[in-house]
Phi, psi and omega in degrees: 000139185229122174282145177291117185293336186264002189261134180299334181242115177266167182299321182288351179095345180266148179282120181288154178291142173295157185306320185287349180244019183297327178234109181257004182275311180267106189279340183283137178290163179297138181295160177294156178293133178251110179269137178292151178300131182297338182277351181286148173286170181300319180292319179293321179296322178294319177296321178296321179297318180295321177296320180293328179300320177294321177298318181295323178299314183290330177301318179279321188284329184289348178298342177302327179262007183268191184296324180264016183269203182279132181293340180268358187299306182290316176302319179292320181294315179293324177296320178296319178298319179297317179297322179296315181297314180296322180295324176298322177299318178293324176298319178295322177297318178293325178297317176295323178298321178301316180297315184293318183293320180286327174296319179295321178294320180296325182270002182055039181265091185295321182300316179293322179299314180295320179296317179293329177297323178290321181293330185297326183300308178295329177297316180292314180299317178298318179296317180299315180297316181296315180295319178297314178296323179296317178297315181298316182289321178297316180289332175294317177298316180299315182295315183288325178293316178298317179299315182296312184289322177298317178299319180295314182292317180295322178299316178290324181293320182276340185295134172056030177072021182295329177302330177275320183294335178300333178287346185258353184238161177276162179141168181268081180218028178297148178052057181299332180295323178290323179295317183288324183275301188272308184297320180292327177299310180294322183294337179258336178284311187298315182301323179295316177297318182295312183295317177298320179294319180295315179299314179297318180295318180297313181294321178296313180298316181298319183290313189272348168294321176298319179297314180298317181296319182290315184284312186290323182064216182254151176252134180250119180245138176257116182234117178054042177083355180252144180263125179249128180255127178246103180288142177056046187297329178292322178293315180298319179296317180298318180294315180297319180298314180294323180296320180294313182292320181292316179295323177297318179295319180297321181288312183294322184259027184295335180262008186299316184298313182296315181297318179295320180296315179295321178298316179297321178295318179296320177297317180296319179294324178294317178298320181295319180297318177297316179297320180297320178295316180298316183290336181246029184301319182297312181297320180296317181294317181294325180274352182066041185266020184300317182295320179294319178293321177298319179298317180293319178295319178298319180296315180293318181289327176299322177295322176298313180296323179297316180290326176295322179297318178296320179292323179298322177298319178296319178296320179299316181295315181290329178295324177303317181288311185294318180293317177298320180296317182293331179283324182279329188305316181288337186275324186304310182295327179295317179295323180290325182274348184303315180302317180293323179294318182292328179274354174092006180274352177228139176276168177297321178298320179293322178298314181291325176295318178296319179297317179295316180295320180298318179297320180293316179296317180297321177297320179293313179293329181271020180303318180297321180300316184283334188247004183301314179301317181290326176298321178294320179295318177297318180305314181294316182292320179297322178293323181292317179289328177292327177297319176295318177301319182294322177295320176294325176302315181298317178294321180293319177295323179296326178292333183260000185238153177257004183296318183277333183096114182236140176288128182275153177244136182205194180242148179276167176256146179071219183264003182298130182279319183212136175222140173251112186253110181050039187284126171234137180244130182224165175285172182290348176263006177096353180293127184285136175251313175235132185267172185319120176223152177220115185222145173235136179239126185269165179302140176070003174289149175237105190252129177257123177261117184241170180151158180291164179300136180086006181274357174101014182296309181294326177296321178297320178297318179296323178295319178298320181286345182091004179279332179255105190271344191270137179150213182210168182082200185213154171245121187239137179238158174297143187301325183258018183283143171242121186260140176223135183242139175243103179282172180296323178246096183297145178276129178245108182287162176289150178125207183281163176295327178300317178295320181297321180288322183283341186304138007272011175279170179288151184298330182264015180287340179231151178289162178300323181297319180291321180292319178296322179295321178295318178296322180295320182291335180260009175084022178246032182297336180288353178260357186295333179286346182252017189296332179261009183277130177269109185213164177284073186297332179296328179269336185277316184284145176282172179299319178293321179295322177297320180291323175296318179299323178296324177290329175295320175302319182302316181295321181292317186280335175048063183280178178266330181220137183239138173244116181255112179255092184053041188286351179241017186295334181269001181260150173286170187298321181293316179294323177299315180299320180295319180297314182293319178297321179296316180298315181295324181285316184281330182233070187294337183263359184287146175265132186239134170238118183246138170247118185200161177259335186289126180291335182299336182289346179301330183296339184255013181232152181263354186200148181224128174241144187239132174262140178234128181287129180221163176293129183093004177122143180293151180231152176278112190252347179210150179217105191236134172280129178266348173227157181292135179236144180267328185274129177285148177210154176249094191261322182238105187262325189214123177251330178229185184296328177267113185296143171211151182256127180289158175300147183289138182343046162277124186291349178262359185293337178231031174078025181250150178257144177293148180290146178279344180279144179244149177282000000 
């Protein structure tokens, strides 16, 4: 069911947001299209595209700290920075404690050792509290940032039917549900960890480089009778050590980002295949397609395992570097300080302080070594969510531009319920599906839209609903009109049967008696005892029962105009007749537009218009009254560029016979 987005009164009773305000979370407009340089090779153009994807992600994500973002964003961020700085201070305090305790042990000073043991407790407790608070605040930022950005993306995704339109256009936006749930989670969690890690690493390195320079001093080496002095030898060693490990990691893991990105895509495709099987379980079971589905699942999962194997190789290579680095790091400063300690120019406490400082500096410099795999995973996830953003950008720009051609939405004049004014419907590449038509539908009319398969009937219905945006001309509705659509396959939401019947309204919008009465009128009275039962009704109900349930919704919502798109296709002829008779009896003033193939439905309609598929787009070729009318009307004005008026409703004027059925 689809509420008219342009209508002041929606079925649910709430006023829908206008198109330009569909997403109020992300305040920045979509960026301009960035075309790759024509002189770039295919590989260079792909690399440029990937770089731009990261830029596009930050364009949308940084709004969390902007004017339209979260009011807690900056206080939480500054609070996290403060905790990091204070924690570095406690680390420095523990580093000084290491020097003091080992000096006391070397001097056999028991009183100082006991005193330092007492001091150690508040240092440890303070560090634990700071680290715990830092984790809590960091995760709060991650949670709130994810919430803000997810809300922004979903708002844009759902606005103006874009979630449906993405299926009609090209682009890298497959499996948007996986991108919004999993990829967006990683894309917002990792940056907070990275930034906090970088700040902490920078402050740690800056603080403890000073410690290394102060403690280590200069090293004097005698080479071939000459004395060479190396100032700050511990600092130089730490920098060289980190440079070697980081460069080794960059070389070994240079394909990490690409492999991680491909692995994430394979995982998303596997999840989509599993979901597709679940959603179509009944059809698969009835057709006995388990083996074919198993083959497809095996093929998809084999690709997942293949990509995991490639990723595992990357992890093995990076582990060699990180593990080797972690084993050597504590030993190197002790060996470097050993000559000075043995000659008596350094105390044991200074050696241990230098070893501790060297480990902290090495850890800070080796941040890339430890986080490269996760950085690669974030890179891949950020690009996937940015690809979805770019596809939404394209749809949003198309809504604001006349270059592609957009069907306009407006209001009718007088009592006319619906008018199609010079309406043409085309694909997003400009290919015409339905050519120029002009139709007016009056209150209480029941119009049957007929035509062979592929003539554009369903496309015309989507254009009326506002789901198909591309084309020309306008679709106009009465200002106080409430539109309700019944598709061929009704949507059954999760939850109770009461919620399914009330959808898209709230489950408690109607009393149980009214909902039971609606179910009784459509022949589903045997389900009234289960109305509060929470069950998988989408899998439980048959196709005919789902269509009957959709008619029950119709009775509850009591709209002004109904669009039936093969809404009785799963019903037998007798049940179909009962449904149509019930609608006409219960809603005598409703305006009906039906799209159907069954000729029997003519008996329940007052008018029939026919679409005919032609080269260059389908055209409306006939407009016939199925019942006698007294009031003159001009309903079909133009079928081609040269206007002509069809003969007035003689059912034989275009080779049609009047229906034998009477309303």
